[in-house]
C-alpha positions as CSV (number, residue, x, y, z in Angstrom):
1,M,1.1,0.4,-19.6
2,R,3.4,-2.5,-19.4
3,A,4.1,-4.2,-16.1
4,Q,7.7,-5.6,-15.5
5,G,6.7,-7.4,-12.3
6,S,4.0,-7.7,-9.6
7,L,3.4,-8.1,-6.0
8,F,0.5,-9.4,-4.1
9,G,0.0,-8.6,-0.4
10,S,-2.8,-9.3,2.0
11,S,-3.4,-7.8,5.5
12,T,-6.2,-8.3,7.9
13,L,-6.1,-5.3,10.3
14,T,-8.2,-4.2,13.3
15,A,-8.4,-0.4,14.1
16,P,-6.5,1.7,14.7
17,W,-4.3,0.6,11.6
18,A,-1.9,2.2,9.3
19,L,0.6,1.1,6.6
20,H,3.1,3.7,5.3
21,F,4.4,2.8,1.8
22,V,7.9,4.2,1.0
23,D,9.2,1.5,-1.4
24,G,8.8,3.9,-4.5
25,A,6.7,1.5,-6.5
26,P,5.3,3.1,-9.8
27,L,1.9,1.9,-9.1
28,T,0.2,0.5,-6.0
29,L,-3.4,-1.0,-5.9
30,C,-5.2,-0.8,-2.6
31,T,-8.7,-2.5,-1.9
32,V,-10.8,-2.2,1.2
33,I,-12.6,-5.6,1.5
34,G,-14.6,-4.6,4.7
35,G,-15.1,-1.4,6.6
36,E,-13.4,1.7,5.2
37,G,-10.0,3.3,5.0
38,W,-8.1,6.4,3.7
39,I,-5.2,6.8,1.3
40,V,-3.1,9.7,2.5
41,P,-0.7,10.9,-0.3
42,Q,2.3,12.9,0.7
43,D,1.3,15.9,-1.5
44,R,-2.5,15.7,-2.1
45,P,-5.7,15.4,0.1
46,P,-6.7,12.1,1.7
47,V,-9.1,9.8,-0.4
48,R,-11.8,7.8,1.4
49,L,-12.2,4.2,0.5
50,R,-15.4,2.2,1.4
51,A,-15.8,-1.6,1.4
52,G,-15.3,-3.1,-2.1
53,E,-13.6,0.2,-3.5
54,T,-10.1,0.0,-5.1
55,V,-7.7,2.7,-5.8
56,I,-4.5,2.9,-7.8
57,V,-1.9,5.0,-6.2
58,R,0.7,6.4,-8.7
59,G,4.1,6.5,-7.3
60,P,7.1,6.8,-6.5
61,A,6.0,9.3,-3.7
62,P,5.4,7.8,-0.2
63,F,1.7,7.4,1.0
64,T,-0.1,6.0,4.0
65,F,-3.2,3.8,3.8
66,V,-5.0,4.3,7.3
67,D,-8.2,3.5,9.1
68,E,-8.7,7.2,9.9
69,V,-7.0,10.3,8.8
70,G,-4.6,11.1,11.6
71,T,-3.7,7.5,12.5
72,L,0.0,7.0,12.7
73,A,1.8,4.2,10.9
74,A,3.8,1.9,13.4
75,G,6.0,0.7,10.6
76,R,7.1,1.4,7.0
77,V,6.8,-0.9,4.0
78,R,10.3,-0.5,2.7
79,R,10.9,-3.4,0.2
80,V,8.2,-5.4,-1.2
81,L,8.2,-8.9,-2.8
82,R,8.5,-8.4,-6.5
83,V,7.6,-11.3,-8.8
84,A,9.8,-10.9,-11.8
85,R,9.1,-12.6,-15.2
86,G,9.8,-16.2,-15.0
87,G,8.2,-16.5,-11.4
88,R,11.4,-15.5,-9.4
89,H,11.2,-13.8,-6.1
90,P,14.3,-11.7,-5.8
91,A,13.3,-9.3,-2.9
92,P,11.4,-10.4,0.3
93,A,8.8,-8.1,1.9
94,R,10.0,-6.3,5.0
95,L,8.1,-4.1,7.4
96,E,10.4,-1.8,9.5
97,R,9.4,-0.4,12.9
């Protein structure tokens, strides 16, 4: 595997919470620092994450990262900040509601 760019995002959320990723990234790394959450892929069963666990979600299919299965996302992660080689930031993050 060879990366062509990267993104780092951090969110501090209080239940109920949900993030719906539709940006089509080839790989997304999700980590739960405290509590627990679920990765809900578009075409597979949900996967539970407990505090300290990390999952790599293979794209480009949309998925939702939620506190509990069934929690609806208030917005969509459409474009994310990509750090290209050389440290450029061509596309700012945007959350659509």
